[in-house]
C-alpha positions in Angstrom: 0.0 0.1 0.0 1.1 3.5 -1.1 0.8 6.8 0.7 0.7 9.9 -0.8 3.3 12.6 0.5 1.6 15.4 2.8 0.8 18.5 1.0 2.9 21.1 2.3 1.7 24.0 4.6 2.9 27.3 2.9 1.7 29.4 5.4 4.0 27.3 8.0 6.8 27.3 5.5 6.6 31.1 5.1 6.4 31.7 9.2 9.4 29.3 9.7 11.5 31.1 6.8 10.3 34.4 8.4 11.4 33.4 12.5 14.6 32.3 10.9 15.9 35.3 8.9 14.6 37.5 11.6 16.8 36.0 14.4 20.4 37.0 15.5 22.6 37.5 18.1 21.1 40.0 20.5 24.0 41.9 22.0 22.3 44.7 23.9 18.8 45.0 25.7 16.4 46.9 27.2 16.1 46.3 30.9 12.6 45.5 30.7 12.0 41.7 31.9 9.8 39.4 29.8 6.6 38.5 31.3 6.4 35.0 32.9 4.2 33.6 30.5 6.3 34.6 27.6 8.7 32.3 29.0 6.9 29.5 29.8 5.6 29.5 26.3 8.9 29.8 24.9 10.0 26.7 27.1 7.0 24.8 26.2 7.9 25.1 22.5 11.7 24.2 22.9 10.3 21.7 25.1 9.2 19.6 21.2 12.8 19.5 20.4 13.8 16.1 18.9 16.2 14.1 20.9 18.3 10.6 20.4 15.8 7.7 22.0 13.7 10.9 23.0 16.2 10.9 25.9 15.4 14.8 26.6 18.4 15.4 28.0 18.4 19.0 28.7 17.5 20.7 31.7 17.2 24.4 31.7 18.3 26.9 34.6 16.3 30.2 33.9 16.9 33.1 35.7 14.2 36.0 36.5 15.1 39.6 36.2 16.4 39.9 40.0 18.3 36.3 40.0 19.7 37.7 36.9 21.2 41.2 38.7 22.6 38.9 41.3 24.6 36.3 39.0 25.8 39.3 37.0 27.3 40.8 40.1 28.8 37.6 41.1 30.6 37.0 38.0 32.4 40.2 38.2 33.6 38.5 41.7 37.0 36.4 42.4 35.1 33.2 43.0 33.8 32.9 39.4 37.1 33.0 38.2 38.5 30.3 39.9 38.9 26.6 38.9 37.6 28.2 35.1 37.6 25.2 32.5 34.7 23.8 30.0 33.5 20.3 31.0 32.7 19.8 27.4 35.6 20.5 25.2 35.9 23.8 23.3 36.9 23.5 19.5 40.5 22.6 19.6 41.1 24.6 16.7 39.5 26.9 13.8 40.8 26.5 10.6 40.5 27.1 7.2 36.9 28.5 6.4 35.9 28.2 9.8 38.6 30.7 11.1 37.4 33.0 8.2 33.8 32.9 9.2 34.8 34.0 12.9 37.1 36.8 12.3 34.4 37.8 9.9 31.9 37.7 12.6 34.4 39.6 15.1 35.1 42.3 12.8 31.7 42.9 12.3 31.1 43.1 15.9 33.8 45.5 16.8 33.5 47.7 13.9 29.9 48.1 15.2 30.6 49.4 18.4 34.2 51.3 17.3 37.0 49.0 18.3 39.9 49.5 16.1 41.6 46.0 14.6 44.4 45.1 16.6 43.0 47.0 20.2 43.6 44.1 22.1 42.5 45.8 25.6 39.3 47.0 23.9 38.3 43.5 22.4 39.0 42.0 26.0 36.3 44.5 27.5 33.7 43.6 24.7 34.2 39.8 25.6 33.8 40.5 29.3 30.4 41.5 28.3 29.7 37.7 27.9 29.8 37.6 31.5 27.4 40.5 32.0 25.0 38.8 29.8 25.2 42.1 27.4 22.5 43.4 29.6 19.7 41.1 29.3 17.3 40.4 32.0 16.8 36.5 31.4 19.5 33.8 31.2 18.8 30.2 30.3 21.6 27.8 31.4 21.3 24.4 29.9 23.2 21.5 31.1 22.8 17.7 30.2 23.5 14.3 31.6 27.5 13.5 31.3 26.5 10.2 30.6 25.0 11.0 27.3 28.0 12.0 26.1 28.7 13.5 22.8 24.9 13.0 21.6 23.2 14.6 24.7 25.1 17.8 23.9 23.9 17.2 20.5 20.1 17.5 21.5 20.8 20.4 23.5 22.1 22.5 21.0 18.7 21.2 18.9 16.9 22.6 22.1 18.8 26.3 21.9 18.2 26.6 18.7 14.5 26.0 19.0 14.6 27.9 22.5 15.8 30.8 20.1 13.7 30.8 17.4 10.7 30.4 19.8 11.6 33.1 21.5 12.2 35.4 18.7 8.4 34.0 17.4 7.3 36.0 20.5 9.8 39.2 20.0 12.3 38.0 22.5 16.0 38.7 21.4 18.2 35.9 22.5 22.4 35.1 21.9 23.6 31.4 22.8 26.9 31.8 24.8 29.8 29.3 25.3 31.4 31.6 27.0 29.4 30.9 29.8 30.0 27.1 30.2 33.6 28.1 30.9 32.8 29.0 34.6 31.0 25.5 34.5 32.3 24.9 38.2 31.1 28.0 39.3 27.8 27.7 38.1 27.5 23.9 39.4 27.9 25.5 42.8 25.6 29.1 42.4 22.5 26.6 41.1 23.3 23.7 42.7 23.9 21.4 39.7 24.6 17.8 40.4 28.0 16.6 39.6 26.8 14.3 37.0 25.7 17.1 34.8 27.5 18.8 32.3 27.1 22.8 31.4 26.6 23.2 27.5 26.0 26.5 27.6 23.7 30.0 28.1 21.5 32.0 26.2 21.0 35.6 27.3 17.5 36.6 26.4 15.1 40.1 26.8 13.9 42.8 24.7 16.5 44.0 22.5 17.8 47.5 22.5 17.1 48.7 19.0 20.0 51.6 19.6 22.9 49.4 20.5 25.4 49.4 17.9 26.3 45.8 18.5 22.6 45.1 17.0 23.6 46.7 13.8 25.3 44.1 12.2 23.8 40.3 10.5 26.6 37.5 9.7 26.6 36.2 6.3 25.7 32.4 5.7 27.2 29.9 3.4 25.4 28.9 0.2 23.4 25.9 0.3 25.5 24.7 -2.3 29.0 25.5 0.1 27.3 23.2 2.5 25.6 20.3 1.1 26.4 17.6 -1.4 23.7 16.1 -4.0 24.6 12.2 -4.5 22.0 11.2 -7.1 22.6 7.7 -7.8 
């Protein structure tokens, strides 16, 4: 017995394309908190993320505005700098086209906020903005079961993407931050995260500040031809 393929839903496809085009990494936020019901809706949508064997390995710590302010202040203390390091290994090296894309993104950011090329002091200050969450009123910290290894982290990556798309569709801006995972041990202590969990990344989110210069650029994307290879036979 054969079945017909499902009929495409143009409205759904157009909506998804619109959200994908609208999402960007926001690096400047208004102080206004996002209403709890909106955050709950984002979390419900992201919870539909597909995962290996439906394991759903992600656990999420979400901070309200007051909790974010306490964490922001704590990130600037010596305690947060003790035992720095990732629990999930970061890239060993950016090389070739990956290095070029990383540099392009960095130069766009520096140009947008007036940092001259080669000004390492200013670029280091900009890098520290990661740990003040770029002024965002909320943080979602994603962690996974260590025993699930790479596939657990992969599933969490899919969750992060869906979280950000769900946020954008509701007018909420966001940025995924691997930098926060570099302070994993501190975050374990701060949020009482069990030792059998690994911090994957954070997502800072809130309402974007349209006047902030760091929000004025968009990164490029490789073409489909650069990323995909067809095999016909």
